[in-house]
C-alpha positions as CSV (number, residue, x, y, z in Angstrom):
1,M,-9.9,69.2,-17.3
2,G,-7.2,69.5,-20.1
3,A,-4.6,66.9,-20.6
4,R,-1.1,68.2,-19.4
5,P,2.4,67.0,-20.8
6,A,4.6,64.2,-18.8
7,G,6.7,65.4,-16.6
8,P,10.8,63.7,-16.3
9,G,8.9,61.9,-12.6
10,R,6.5,60.5,-15.0
11,I,8.8,59.3,-17.8
12,F,11.0,57.6,-15.2
13,I,8.1,55.6,-13.5
14,A,7.1,54.6,-17.0
15,V,10.7,53.3,-18.5
16,G,11.3,52.0,-15.1
17,F,8.1,49.8,-15.1
18,A,8.9,48.6,-18.7
19,L,12.1,47.9,-17.8
20,S,11.3,45.9,-14.0
21,C,8.7,44.1,-16.8
22,I,11.3,42.9,-19.1
23,G,14.2,41.7,-16.2
24,L,11.1,40.0,-14.9
25,L,10.5,37.8,-18.3
26,F,13.6,37.7,-18.6
27,F,14.2,35.7,-15.4
28,L,11.2,33.6,-15.8
29,W,12.3,32.5,-19.1
30,T,15.7,31.3,-17.9
31,S,14.2,29.9,-14.6
32,F,12.5,27.4,-16.9
33,G,15.3,26.6,-19.0
34,G,15.4,29.2,-22.1
35,T,18.7,30.9,-23.4
36,L,19.9,34.8,-24.1
37,P,20.3,34.9,-27.6
38,L,23.7,36.7,-26.0
39,N,25.1,34.5,-23.4
40,A,27.8,32.4,-24.0
41,K,27.1,28.9,-24.8
42,G,28.5,25.9,-22.7
43,Y,30.5,23.0,-24.0
44,R,28.3,20.7,-26.8
45,A,28.4,17.5,-27.8
46,T,26.1,14.9,-30.1
47,L,24.6,11.8,-29.2
48,V,22.8,9.3,-31.6
49,L,20.2,7.6,-29.9
50,P,18.4,4.7,-31.3
51,D,15.0,5.7,-30.2
52,A,14.1,8.3,-27.9
53,S,11.1,9.6,-28.6
54,N,10.6,10.8,-24.9
55,V,13.6,12.9,-25.1
56,V,12.4,16.4,-26.0
57,K,14.7,19.9,-25.3
58,E,15.8,21.1,-21.8
59,T,15.7,16.8,-20.4
60,D,18.2,16.4,-18.2
61,V,21.7,15.1,-18.5
62,R,23.3,13.1,-15.4
63,I,26.4,11.6,-14.0
64,S,25.3,9.5,-11.0
65,G,22.0,11.3,-10.2
66,V,23.9,14.8,-10.6
67,V,22.3,16.9,-13.2
68,I,25.5,18.1,-15.4
69,G,23.3,19.5,-18.4
70,R,20.9,19.4,-20.6
71,V,19.3,19.0,-24.0
72,V,19.7,21.8,-26.3
73,T,18.6,20.7,-29.3
74,T,16.7,17.0,-31.2
75,E,16.6,16.0,-34.6
76,R,14.8,12.9,-35.6
77,S,16.5,11.2,-39.0
78,G,14.7,8.0,-39.7
79,T,14.9,5.6,-36.8
80,T,17.0,7.3,-34.8
81,T,17.4,10.9,-32.9
82,R,20.4,12.9,-32.8
83,A,20.0,15.2,-29.4
84,V,22.9,17.9,-28.8
85,L,23.7,17.8,-25.3
86,E,25.3,20.8,-23.2
87,I,27.3,20.5,-20.5
88,E,28.2,22.7,-17.8
89,S,32.4,24.0,-18.1
90,R,33.2,21.9,-14.5
91,Y,32.2,18.8,-16.2
92,A,33.4,18.9,-19.7
93,P,35.1,17.4,-21.4
94,L,33.1,14.2,-22.2
95,R,35.5,11.1,-22.4
96,R,35.2,9.2,-25.9
97,D,34.2,5.9,-24.1
98,V,31.5,7.3,-22.6
99,R,28.1,5.1,-22.0
100,A,24.5,6.6,-22.7
101,V,21.4,5.4,-21.3
102,L,17.9,6.5,-21.1
103,R,16.0,6.5,-18.0
104,R,12.6,7.5,-16.6
105,K,12.1,9.3,-13.7
106,S,8.5,9.2,-13.1
107,L,5.4,7.1,-13.8
108,L,4.8,9.6,-16.6
109,G,7.4,8.7,-18.7
110,E,9.3,11.6,-18.0
111,A,12.8,11.0,-19.2
112,Y,16.5,11.7,-18.4
113,L,20.2,10.9,-20.1
114,E,22.0,8.7,-17.4
115,L,26.3,8.9,-18.8
116,S,28.7,7.4,-17.4
117,P,31.8,9.7,-16.8
118,G,34.4,7.3,-18.9
119,S,37.8,6.6,-18.0
120,P,40.1,9.5,-17.2
121,T,43.1,7.9,-19.0
122,A,40.6,8.1,-22.2
123,A,41.0,11.2,-24.9
124,A,38.1,13.7,-25.2
125,I,35.8,14.3,-27.3
126,P,36.4,17.9,-29.1
127,E,33.5,20.2,-29.0
128,G,30.7,19.4,-31.1
129,G,32.2,16.0,-31.5
130,L,29.9,12.9,-31.8
131,I,28.8,10.0,-29.3
132,P,27.6,7.3,-31.8
133,A,24.8,5.2,-31.3
134,R,27.0,1.7,-29.9
135,Q,27.9,3.6,-26.9
136,V,24.1,3.6,-26.0
137,R,22.9,1.1,-24.2
138,E,19.2,0.1,-24.4
139,E,16.4,1.1,-21.9
140,V,14.8,-2.3,-20.2
141,A,11.5,-1.9,-19.5
142,V,8.7,-3.9,-18.0
143,D,7.6,-5.4,-21.1
144,K,10.9,-6.3,-22.3
145,V,11.8,-8.5,-18.9
146,L,8.6,-9.9,-19.7
147,S,8.9,-10.9,-23.4
148,T,12.2,-13.0,-22.0
149,F,9.8,-15.6,-20.3
150,D,8.4,-18.7,-22.3
151,P,5.3,-19.1,-23.4
152,R,4.3,-21.4,-20.5
153,T,6.1,-18.8,-18.1
154,R,4.4,-16.0,-19.1
155,A,0.5,-18.8,-19.3
156,A,1.3,-19.1,-14.9
157,L,2.0,-15.5,-14.8
158,R,-1.1,-14.7,-16.4
159,G,-2.9,-17.1,-14.3
160,W,-1.4,-16.1,-11.1
161,L,-2.1,-12.0,-11.6
162,Q,-5.9,-13.6,-12.5
163,G,-6.4,-15.7,-9.3
164,W,-5.1,-12.7,-7.5
165,E,-7.9,-10.6,-9.1
166,A,-10.3,-13.0,-8.7
167,G,-9.2,-13.6,-5.0
168,L,-9.5,-9.6,-4.1
169,D,-12.9,-9.0,-5.7
170,G,-15.6,-7.8,-3.4
171,R,-12.8,-8.0,-0.8
172,A,-12.1,-4.7,-0.2
173,A,-13.0,-4.7,3.5
174,D,-10.5,-7.7,4.0
175,L,-7.8,-5.9,2.8
176,S,-8.0,-2.6,4.2
177,G,-8.7,-5.0,7.5
178,A,-5.2,-6.5,6.7
179,V,-3.8,-3.2,5.7
180,G,-4.6,-1.5,9.3
181,R,-3.0,-4.8,10.9
182,L,0.2,-4.2,9.4
183,P,1.9,-2.4,12.1
184,G,1.4,-5.3,14.2
185,A,3.0,-7.6,12.0
186,V,5.9,-6.0,11.0
187,Q,6.4,-5.2,14.5
188,T,5.6,-9.2,15.4
189,S,8.5,-9.5,12.5
190,G,10.9,-7.4,13.9
191,D,10.5,-9.7,17.2
192,L,10.9,-12.9,15.5
193,L,13.6,-12.0,13.3
194,G,15.3,-10.4,16.7
195,E,14.4,-13.4,18.5
196,L,16.0,-15.9,15.8
197,R,19.3,-14.1,15.4
198,R,19.5,-14.2,18.9
199,Q,19.1,-17.9,19.3
200,R,21.1,-18.6,15.7
201,T,23.2,-20.9,17.8
202,A,20.5,-23.3,19.3
203,V,18.6,-22.9,15.7
204,S,21.6,-24.5,14.0
205,T,22.2,-26.9,16.2
206,L,18.3,-28.2,15.7
207,V,18.8,-27.9,12.5
208,R,21.9,-30.1,12.6
209,D,20.2,-32.6,15.0
210,T,17.2,-33.0,13.2
211,G,19.6,-34.2,10.1
212,V,21.4,-36.7,12.2
213,T,18.3,-37.8,13.8
214,F,16.4,-38.7,10.6
215,G,20.1,-40.2,9.2
216,A,19.9,-42.4,11.8
217,I,16.0,-43.0,11.4
218,G,17.6,-44.1,7.3
219,S,20.1,-45.7,8.1
220,Q,17.9,-48.3,10.3
221,Q,16.4,-49.6,7.6
222,A,15.0,-53.1,8.5
223,S,13.9,-52.1,11.9
224,V,11.6,-49.2,10.1
225,D,10.5,-52.5,7.6
226,R,9.5,-54.5,10.7
227,L,7.7,-51.5,13.0
228,I,5.6,-50.8,9.2
229,T,4.7,-54.3,9.1
230,N,4.0,-54.6,12.9
231,S,1.7,-51.9,12.5
232,R,0.1,-53.4,9.4
233,A,-0.9,-56.1,11.4
234,L,-2.0,-54.8,14.1
235,L,-4.3,-52.5,12.1
236,D,-5.5,-55.4,10.5
237,T,-6.6,-57.0,13.2
238,T,-8.3,-54.1,14.9
239,A,-10.0,-53.5,11.0
240,S,-11.5,-57.0,10.9
241,S,-13.1,-56.9,14.9
242,E,-15.5,-53.3,14.0
243,R,-18.1,-54.5,16.2
244,D,-16.3,-55.6,19.0
245,L,-14.0,-52.3,18.6
246,R,-17.3,-50.5,19.3
247,R,-18.3,-52.5,21.8
248,T,-14.8,-52.1,23.7
249,V,-14.5,-48.5,23.0
250,A,-18.4,-48.3,24.3
251,A,-17.2,-50.4,28.0
252,L,-14.5,-47.9,28.3
253,P,-16.1,-45.2,30.2
254,G,-16.9,-47.7,32.6
255,F,-13.5,-48.8,32.8
256,L,-12.0,-45.3,33.0
257,D,-14.4,-44.2,35.6
258,G,-13.5,-47.8,37.7
259,L,-9.9,-46.6,37.6
260,Q,-10.3,-43.1,38.6
261,S,-12.1,-44.8,41.3
262,A,-9.4,-46.9,42.4
263,A,-7.1,-44.2,41.8
264,A,-9.0,-42.1,44.5
265,A,-9.6,-44.7,46.8
266,T,-5.4,-45.9,47.2
267,S,-4.6,-42.4,47.6
268,R,-6.5,-42.6,50.9
269,V,-4.3,-45.0,52.5
270,S,-6.7,-44.8,55.6
271,R,-10.1,-46.0,54.4
272,P,-10.9,-49.7,54.2
273,L,-10.2,-51.8,51.4
274,T,-13.2,-53.0,50.7
275,P,-14.8,-50.2,49.3
276,V,-11.8,-50.6,46.7
277,L,-12.3,-53.6,45.8
278,A,-16.0,-52.9,45.7
279,A,-15.3,-50.3,43.0
280,L,-12.9,-52.3,41.3
281,R,-15.8,-55.2,40.3
282,P,-17.5,-53.5,37.9
283,A,-14.4,-53.1,36.3
284,A,-13.2,-56.6,36.5
285,R,-16.7,-58.0,35.3
286,R,-16.3,-56.2,31.6
287,L,-12.5,-56.8,31.2
288,P,-12.7,-60.1,29.7
289,A,-15.0,-59.1,27.6
290,T,-12.7,-56.5,26.6
291,L,-9.5,-58.0,26.2
292,T,-11.1,-60.7,24.1
293,A,-13.1,-57.8,21.7
294,A,-9.1,-55.9,21.4
295,T,-8.1,-59.7,20.1
296,S,-10.8,-59.2,17.4
297,A,-10.0,-55.8,16.7
298,G,-6.6,-56.8,16.0
299,R,-7.9,-58.2,12.4
300,E,-9.7,-55.2,11.3
301,L,-6.3,-53.2,12.3
302,R,-4.5,-55.8,9.9
303,A,-6.6,-55.0,7.0
304,L,-6.1,-51.1,7.7
305,A,-1.8,-51.4,7.2
306,A,-2.4,-53.6,3.9
307,P,-1.8,-49.8,1.9
308,L,1.4,-49.3,3.6
309,D,3.4,-52.0,1.5
310,A,3.7,-49.4,-0.7
311,V,5.2,-47.0,2.0
312,T,7.7,-49.2,3.2
313,G,9.3,-49.3,-0.4
314,V,9.8,-45.8,-0.3
315,A,10.4,-44.6,2.8
316,P,14.1,-45.2,3.0
317,R,14.9,-43.3,-0.1
318,G,13.2,-40.5,1.8
319,L,14.6,-40.1,4.7
320,N,17.7,-40.2,3.1
321,A,16.7,-37.4,1.0
322,A,15.4,-35.8,4.1
323,R,18.7,-36.5,5.5
324,G,20.9,-34.5,2.7
325,I,18.0,-31.9,2.5
326,L,18.7,-31.2,6.3
327,D,22.3,-31.5,6.1
328,A,22.5,-28.9,3.9
329,A,20.4,-26.4,5.9
330,G,23.0,-26.2,8.3
331,P,25.6,-24.2,6.4
332,L,22.5,-21.8,5.2
333,I,21.1,-20.9,8.2
334,G,24.9,-19.3,8.9
335,Q,24.3,-17.5,4.7
336,L,21.0,-15.9,6.5
337,R,22.7,-14.0,8.8
338,P,24.0,-11.2,6.5
339,F,20.9,-11.1,5.4
340,A,18.9,-10.8,8.4
341,R,21.5,-7.9,9.4
342,Q,20.3,-5.9,6.4
343,L,17.4,-6.6,7.1
344,L,16.5,-6.2,10.6
345,P,17.1,-2.6,10.6
346,M,14.6,-2.1,7.8
347,V,12.1,-3.7,10.0
348,Q,12.7,-1.6,13.0
349,F,12.6,1.7,10.7
350,A,9.2,0.4,9.5
351,Q,8.1,0.2,12.7
352,V,8.5,3.3,14.0
353,Y,7.0,5.1,11.0
354,R,4.2,2.1,10.8
355,Q,1.7,5.0,11.2
356,E,3.3,6.7,8.3
357,L,3.4,3.3,5.9
358,V,-0.4,2.9,6.3
359,Q,-1.4,6.3,5.8
360,A,0.9,6.2,2.2
361,W,-2.1,3.6,1.5
362,T,-5.2,5.6,1.6
363,Q,-3.3,9.1,0.8
364,T,-2.3,7.0,-2.6
365,A,-5.7,5.8,-2.9
366,A,-7.1,9.5,-2.3
367,A,-4.9,10.6,-4.9
368,T,-5.5,8.7,-8.0
369,Q,-9.4,8.1,-7.8
370,A,-10.5,11.5,-8.8
371,V,-12.4,12.2,-11.8
372,A,-12.9,14.8,-13.8
373,P,-14.6,15.6,-17.4
374,D,-12.1,16.4,-20.2
375,A,-12.5,18.8,-23.4
376,N,-14.9,15.9,-24.8
377,G,-17.0,15.8,-22.1
378,R,-15.7,11.8,-20.9
379,N,-14.8,11.3,-17.7
380,V,-10.9,11.1,-17.0
381,H,-9.0,10.5,-13.9
382,Y,-6.4,12.7,-12.8
383,L,-3.1,12.8,-10.3
384,R,-4.0,14.8,-7.0
385,A,-0.5,16.0,-6.2
386,P,0.4,19.6,-5.4
387,A,3.7,21.3,-6.9
388,V,5.4,22.9,-4.9
389,F,8.1,25.9,-6.2
390,P,9.9,27.7,-3.3
391,A,11.2,31.0,-3.7
392,E,14.4,30.0,-2.7
393,A,14.5,27.5,-5.5
394,L,13.7,29.8,-8.3
395,I,16.2,32.8,-7.7
396,G,18.6,30.1,-6.6
397,A,19.2,31.3,-2.6
398,S,22.4,30.1,-1.0
399,R,20.6,30.4,2.1
400,K,17.6,29.9,3.9
401,A,15.1,32.3,4.0
402,P,14.2,33.3,7.9
403,Y,10.3,32.2,7.3
404,S,11.7,28.6,5.8
405,R,9.9,26.2,8.6
406,S,11.2,23.1,5.9
407,N,11.6,19.7,7.1
408,A,12.8,16.9,4.8
409,Y,12.9,14.3,7.8
410,M,9.8,14.7,9.9
411,A,9.8,12.4,13.1
412,P,7.5,9.5,13.4
413,S,4.0,11.0,13.7
414,G,5.5,14.8,13.1
415,I,1.9,15.6,11.3
416,D,0.1,15.4,14.1
417,E,1.7,18.6,14.8
418,L,-0.5,20.5,12.5
419,A,-3.1,19.7,15.5
420,K,-0.6,21.5,18.2
421,G,0.5,24.8,16.8
422,G,1.5,23.8,13.0
423,L,4.5,21.8,11.9
424,K,8.0,21.3,13.1
425,A,11.3,22.5,11.5
426,F,14.1,20.8,11.0
427,D,16.1,23.5,13.0
428,C,16.1,27.1,13.4
429,A,19.1,28.2,12.5
430,N,17.9,30.1,9.6
431,V,15.4,32.9,11.6
432,G,18.4,34.7,11.7
433,N,19.5,35.3,8.2
434,P,18.7,38.2,6.1
435,I,15.7,38.4,3.7
436,T,17.2,37.7,-0.1
437,T,13.2,36.9,-1.7
438,P,10.1,38.2,-1.8
439,P,8.9,38.2,1.5
440,I,5.6,36.7,2.4
441,P,3.0,39.2,3.6
442,G,1.6,38.6,7.3
443,T,3.7,37.0,9.7
444,Y,5.4,34.0,10.1
445,P,4.8,31.5,12.3
446,D,6.9,30.3,15.4
447,C,10.1,28.2,14.8
448,R,9.9,25.1,16.6
449,P,12.6,22.6,16.3
450,Q,11.9,19.1,15.9
451,G,15.0,17.5,17.6
452,P,16.9,14.2,17.5
453,V,14.7,11.2,16.3
454,T,15.1,7.6,17.8
455,V,15.1,4.6,15.5
456,A,16.1,1.1,16.2
457,G,17.8,2.7,19.7
458,R,19.8,5.2,17.9
459,T,19.2,9.2,18.5
460,S,20.1,11.3,16.3
461,Q,18.9,15.0,14.1
462,Y,17.3,12.6,11.6
463,P,16.9,8.5,10.7
464,Q,20.1,6.6,10.3
465,L,20.1,2.9,9.4
466,R,22.5,0.6,9.8
467,Q,23.6,-3.0,10.0
468,A,22.8,-4.8,12.9
469,P,25.6,-6.9,14.4
């Protein structure tokens, strides 16, 4: 079979296929931050960073969390880095009093530049202008915070952490059990704080009255001294009669039995008094010996009270100090009320999402425990974390695709819907939208709207936390 010359149709198909490949490459290049040679450049300024080893090309530039530009080039110069920032036209130009700080947005060390907006009355930085290093604030890392502690504090912190290590060693099962009981503890804490908030007047009165009571005790120093002295004498007498005291204690059961019989006989008025007297006769025979033993026991109790002399001297000062503490605690209760108003909604939110809160611990363990050999054959840990790139985000779609079933505010226990036909969507307003992205092959799942969510007695389309009244 001989070769045939290509006709116009085949040439058109080949050229169209080549152009589509080139267009797809351009699209992927620009989607991942690349620039085209003939594209117009935005407003640019140069930032001098004292030390920015983790600032690379395409690093985000943000103001108040909003991405306003990116780093287009970086150049090391000694101990500093000169980064050229390209700012979107709607946020340009920057002001001369702008401030910058390097922040981290992930545990892996990925960084971004945070800028302050500057004063609207300040002069603008011209195209290609310079932001000096003195306007860059140093990043505060954990090791820098720890370096501010004195040696004694660092040693105490080290001992505290080592104590936790020793305490948790071999206690994995106990820790898992504690985490499993966490929902109940969170619910109980919410009930306790709510009850304290409702009874805040009674709590304030209790603290105030306790302070008054201790103040009254502290003001009666002479009476307290006499009470302690008399208690010492009683304990000395009791301590000097240990043998008699033992006999007294041994005789108490019979004495109590007699009293019980007497009480029963007295309650029965209809019975003759003779059985009552007969029942009391054994107790009457033992009573003289009991009283004699109690007198001897007083001497033993006096010896026991001898160490209380030192307590007698410092007790007034201690009671006065306790009174001052309780007096100062009254205003503290009032100061804790605003804190409780903020804390109660968070506790109520955690109580509703307790299943998700507990599952987060096990999911974190599952995501970080994986081990696999690297290129050198050494076993290393890696993070199990899926990276999702929706087609709508890649092309910058202005509306959700009709097959999108996203839900950023999943209801409590919403993951259980997987076993009931699939996860529920936040809403189904997008099912009638036209398809602007490549369609997904196959049939689309039915859209089931999630509906309102109730948190802390408030029902809305998504959880909303507001401070308690």
